[in-house]
C-alpha positions as CSV (number, residue, x, y, z in Angstrom):
1,M,-0.2,5.4,-13.3
2,Q,2.8,3.7,-11.5
3,A,3.8,6.9,-9.7
4,A,-0.1,7.2,-8.4
5,I,0.4,3.5,-7.2
6,D,3.7,4.0,-5.3
7,R,2.4,6.9,-3.7
8,V,-0.7,5.1,-2.3
9,I,1.5,2.2,-1.3
10,R,3.6,4.8,0.3
11,S,0.7,6.5,2.3
12,F,-0.2,3.1,3.6
13,T,3.3,2.3,4.6
14,F,3.2,3.3,8.7
15,R,6.6,4.4,10.1
16,H,6.7,4.0,13.7
17,P,8.6,6.8,15.7
18,V,11.6,6.0,17.8
19,S,10.6,6.2,21.3
20,L,13.4,5.3,23.9
21,S,11.2,5.5,27.0
22,E,8.5,2.5,25.5
23,P,9.7,-0.9,24.9
24,M,9.5,-2.4,21.3
25,S,6.0,-4.1,21.4
26,D,4.5,-3.0,17.9
27,G,4.2,-6.4,16.8
28,P,0.5,-6.4,16.2
29,S,0.5,-3.1,14.7
30,I,3.3,-3.6,12.3
31,Q,1.4,-6.7,11.0
32,A,-1.6,-4.8,10.8
33,S,0.1,-2.3,8.6
34,D,1.7,-4.8,6.6
35,E,-1.9,-6.5,6.1
36,A,-3.2,-2.8,4.9
37,T,-0.5,-2.2,2.4
38,E,-0.8,-5.8,0.9
39,F,-4.6,-5.2,0.7
40,A,-3.9,-1.5,-0.8
41,T,-1.5,-2.8,-3.3
42,R,-4.1,-5.8,-4.4
43,L,-6.6,-3.1,-4.8
44,L,-4.6,-0.8,-6.9
45,E,-3.6,-3.8,-9.2
46,N,-7.2,-4.8,-9.6
47,Y,-7.9,-0.9,-10.4
48,K,-4.8,-0.9,-12.9
49,G,-6.2,-4.2,-14.5
50,Q,-9.9,-2.6,-14.8
51,L,-8.2,0.2,-16.7
52,A,-6.2,-1.5,-19.0
53,R,-9.4,-3.5,-20.1
54,R,-11.5,-0.2,-20.5
55,S,-8.9,1.5,-22.5
56,P,-9.1,1.4,-26.2
57,K,-7.0,-1.1,-27.9
58,P,-4.3,0.6,-30.5
59,D,-5.1,-0.5,-34.2
């Protein structure tokens, strides 16, 4: 389960290509990417908690 969570988090982490011809003005897009990553992390943690509650308890 943790491997799946890590893959989803990595897929939401946006890596900007390095461009020497354009100035570094990626502030808003980096912030949006960070917010999306945090949101995805919260969703996955919530889902993991739901799965834990649904699974049968060992005797």
